[in-house]
N, C-alpha and C positions, 0 to 999 in steps of 0.2 A: 308642061306646066299649065298651058291653056286648058287642056282637058281636065287637069286636076281641079283648077279653080271652078270651071264650069260645072263639073260633076259634083263637086262638094257643095255647091249652092243648090243644085236641083231646082232652079227657079220655076220650072214649069211642072215639077213633079207633084201636082196636087189635083186629084180628080174631084171636081165639084161642079155644081150647077147653080145658076141663079144668084140671088143676093143673100142667101142664108135664111130664106123663109121656109116654113115647113113643107116637106114634100108631100104630094097627095098619096093617099092610100091606093094600093093596086092589088087586085085579086084578093081582097079581104085582109090584106096585111096591115098590121098596126105599125106604122112607121112613126116613131116618136123622135122629135128633134130636140137636142140639147141646145144650150145657149150659144149664140154667135156673139160677135163683138158688140153689136148694138143692144143686146138684151142681157148680157151676162152681168149680174149684180152680185158681188161677193157677199157671202154670209160671214158671220163671226167665226173665227178659227175654232175648230173642234179638235179635241185631243185624240179622238179615236177615228180610224179610217172607216169610211162607209161609202156606199153607192146610193146617191139620191137620184131623183128622176132626171135631172139635167146636169149633174156634176159628180165627179169622183173626188172625194175628200181623202187626201193622202194621210199617212201616219203623222206627219208634222203639221197638219192642218191646212196645207196648201190645197186650194180648190181648182180643179181642172175641169173645164167644160166637157160634157159627156153627151154622145149621141148613142141611140140604141134603136135597132130595127127588130121588132118582136113579132113572131108568128102568133096565130090564134092558138090558144091552148098551151099545153106544156110543150116546150121545144124538144126536138129529137137530138139536138146538139147545141152547144153554145160556143161562140167564137169571141175572143178578145182580140181586137185588131189594133195594131200599132202603126202609125203613119210614118212617112219619110221626112227627110230634112226640109225645113222651110215650108212644110206642108201642115195640115191639121186634120182633125178627125173626119171632116166632111169628104175626105178623099175616098171614103168607103160608101158614098151615097149611091154608087152604082152596084156595088157588091152586096150591100146589106139587104136591100129589098128583094133581090133575087134569092138570096139564101133564106130570107123569111118566108117566101112563098113555098120553099121546100121544107119548112118547119124548123129552120135553124135560126137561133137568136144571135145577133151581132151587137157587141158593145165596142165603142171606140171613144177614147178621150184625147184631148189636146195635150200632148206631152209638154213638160215644163219648157218655157221659152218660145213656144210655137202657138200659132192660132190666137185664141183669146185667153190663153193661160198667162199667169203672172210672169214678169220679167221677159216679156216678148223680145226676141232677138238676142238674148243672152244665153250662153251655154250653162245649163244647170249642173252639169257634171254627170259622168257615167254612172256612178254609184246610186245617185238619187233616181235617175231614170230607170235603172234596172230594178231598184227597190220598189218604185211605183208600179212597174209591171208585175212584179211578184205579189205585191199587195192586192192589186186588182184581180189577179188570178185567184188568190185566196178568198177574196170576197165573193167572186162568182162561184167558186166551189161551194162555199157556204150557202149561197142562194139556190144553187142547183146541185144538191149532193149526189143525185143518182143519174145525172145526165152527162154524156161525154163532153169534155171541155178541151178546146183547142186554142192555142196561141198563134195568131197570124201576124207576121211582121213584114212590112214592105220597105225595102231599101234600108234607110237608117233604122226603121222599126224592126227590120229583120235582124240587124246587129244587136239591138236591145233584146229581142226575143232569144237569140242564140245564147247570150250571156245569162239571161234569167233562167233559161232551161238547163244550162250546163253547170251552174253553180250549185253547190250543196244548199238545200233548203226546201221549204214546203212546196215551192212552185213545181219542182220535178215530180213530186208525188201527186200533186193535184191535177197535172195535165195528162190528157190522153194522147196528145200529139201536138206537133208544131208544123206550121205552114210558112215557108220562107219564100217570099215573092221577090226575086232579084235582090237578095240580101246584100247590104253594103259591107263587104269584107276586104276593101282595098286599103289595107294598113300600110304604114311606112315600110314594113319589111318586104312589101311587094312593089315598092316604088323605086324608081331610078335615083341615082345620086342627085341629079339635077332637080328632081321633084322634091326630094327631102331638103335640099338646100333652099329651094324656093319657099317651102313651108317655114323653115327657120327664119328666113329673112322677113317673111310676112308677119311672123309672130313678134318681131322687134317693134312693130307698131300695132298692138293688139286691137286698137279701136278703129283702125282703117277699115273702110267699108268697100265691099266688092259687089258689083251688080252686073247683069248681062250687058248693060250698055258699055262697060269697060272692056269687054272681051272682043278681040278681032275675029273670033270664030264662033259659030253657033253649034251647039250640041242638040241633036234631035232626041228628045226623051220618049216620043211616041209618034206613031203614024196617024194618030187621030188629031188632025190639024184643027178642026173646029173646037175640039175640047181644049187644045193648047191655047187657042186664042181667047177662049172664055176665061182661062185662068188668070190672064193679065189683069182682068177687071175685078178679081176677087180681092178685097182689102185685107183678108186674113192670110193670104199667101205672102210670105216675106220676100221682098224684092232686092234687098241689099243685106249683105252678110259681113259681120265683123271678122277680122283675121283670127282672133282668139277663138271664135266659134268654129271657124273652119278647122283649126288645129284640134279643138275638142272632138269634132266629128272624126278626124283622121285617127286620133287615139282610140276612139270607140271602135272604128272599123278594124284597127290593128288587133285589139283585144278579142274581137269577134273571130277574126281569122285564126288567132292563136288558140281559141277555145275549140277548134274543130276536133282535136283529139279527145276532148271530154264530152262532145255533143253526141250522146248515144240514145236519145229518145226517138220514138217513132216520129218520122218527119216526111214531109213532101216538100221538095225544093223545086222551084220553077225558075227558068232562065230563058231569055230570048236571044237568038243568034245576033240580032241587030241592036243589042243593048249598047248604047254609047255612053252610059253613065258609069256602070261598074264593069271594068274590063274583064275579059274572059280569063286572063291568066290567073289573077287571084281567086276567081271563082273555081277554076280547076284545082288550084292549090288547096282550097278549102275542102272540096269534094274528095281529093286524094287523101287528105289527112283525117277524114272521118273514121271512127273506129271500125275495124273490119268486122268485129263481132256484132255491130249494129246494122250491117248492110241489109239484112233480111227485112228490117223494119223501116228502112229509109229509101224513099223513091225519088228519082230524079226525072223531072219533066223538062224536055228541051223543045222549044218552039222555033222552028226555022224562020217564021215570019214575025216573031215577037220582038218588041222593043223593051225598054226598061219598065214602062208603065203597063204591065201585062194585064191587069184587071181593068184598064181604061183604054188600051189600044183598040184598033178596029177588030181584033180577034178576041176582045174581052169576053163576049158571051161563051166562046169555046173554053177559055181559061177558067171562067167562073164555074162552068158546068163540070170541068175536071175537078176543081176544088171540092165542090159539093159531092160529087161521086166518090171521091177518095174518102171523105168523112163517112159517107154512108156505107162503103164497103172497101176497106183498104186492101183487100186481097184481089179485087177485080182490076183488070186493065182500065186505064183512063179512057173515057169516051173518044178523046181526040187522037189517041195513040201516041201522045207526046212522051210517054214513059217507055215506049218500045225501044230498047237499047238507049234510053235517054242518058244514062251515065256515060256510056261509051261515046255517044255523039258529043256530049258536052266536053269530054276529055280529048276529043279529036282523034279517037282511035277506031279502027275497024271493029265492027260488032263482034267478030270472032275473038278479039283480044280481051274482051271483058264480058263476063256473063251478067245478065240482069238479075239483081237481087230479088229473092222471093219474099213478098210481104207476109206478115203473120196476121192471124185473125185478131179482131179487135179485142177480144177477151184476154188475149195473151200479150198484148202490145204494151200495156202500161208498165214501165220499168218499176 
């Protein structure tokens, strides 16, 4: 139960720097910062969804702060990145500039209830979060009609991405692939009886707040300790979490796990052996239940030195290089070799027991 509470809060799962000021341009990259808490001023509600320079306006008029990292000229690919629990879009301040230097545009918004978005600290509901992701995908497809479009989800964002990409709708047709970075698939069906009872008891007092100070044990989300210390000073990282929000997250994770059988898009899944946030058992269950007919277009990258925050760990440059290389050529081995028998290694099986799926060319990969 200690692990469940600590993991569900992910208090340190936000990769960010500084105090929300604009990042400097590097290598000719145009890095554009969306609003932080100190500068986000809501506009009047709009009936139609759209992407502004500093915000994503959802279909119901809700305005979500938006970050974007854009390359010079027309991008060779576009990524919509979804952050993790108690995190916000600045989590991709390390990933975005690197991809931009490779010609890839990255967009990331604060999901409802997180960062500088409305109703901070409150669970907005799975359907709204998934609908927001699908809407943002549709808007980016409209803006970049002839450019490969990818949905990247980290932790909780990975669960949202799985559901957005596995449900019937426009998002499936608009996407060229999905990148899942340690996706949160630890649902109730993968928990012990004690853990499920603990969640039920916690939900009896939905407004009760949990924080890292309440916990007798510490969960290490990354081996990048300076980065972890910097997160505690970020005012947009949520430090205390309501019981009902924890339960909302667990429901989301459970639905993402159950969606494995329907998740047949081209995908790259990344997982670290030292992940102390999302246990290996539900991750294995998710991978085992993926459709067999999709194995050729789904790659598993397993990092023996990786923790939960793979794009912000000490090995982050290696992981980000793998992500960029996969988008550029999904048929080629990853530069790090993490996909060499990655599925077998994640499942804890000898390599001979499980053959490595053969990816398909980009032109044939869009379902």
